[in-house]
N, C-alpha and C positions, 0 to 999 in steps of 0.2 A: 352654262360654264364654260373657265377659258380651257383651250388646250393643255395646256400644262393639266390643270387638274384632270382633262380627262387622259393622259396620262399618266395618272399617280392615282389614277381610278384603273386601269387597266391593270398595273404593274401591283396595286395591293389583290385582284383579281385572282393572277395568275399566280399569286405566295401564296393565299388560304387555296391554290386548285392543286400548291406540290407541295404545299402542307400535307394536304389532306392525304396525298397520293404519299408520301414520304408515311405519313399513319398508317396505309394498309402495307406497303411492304414490309415496316417495322412488326404488327402482326402475322402477318406470312412468314418471316424468317422465326419468330418466336413461338410457331405450331411446327414447321419442318426441324427445330434444335428439339421440344420438345420430342414426335415422331423416332426421329435419331436416338436420342436418349431412350426411345422405350425400345424402340429396335438393338440396341448394343445391350440391354439389359436381359431382353431374350431368349431363351437357351438354344444354341443353334438346332437342333433340329427342329422347333415349334416355325424357328422363321422360313425351313427348306421351305417345310409344308407350306409357307404364302408364297415360294413363286411358284408353286406347280397351276 
């Protein structure tokens, strides 16, 4: 394999890794946003009990 082919293969591998990490981060953000919306909808009394 030529050096440029090795570089291309390495860059593709790095890109796949970064894209995977990005998908995970997007899922985490969606989950946190969902939890935030749920927390906003709870009555204040119930919310304060969760902090005990």
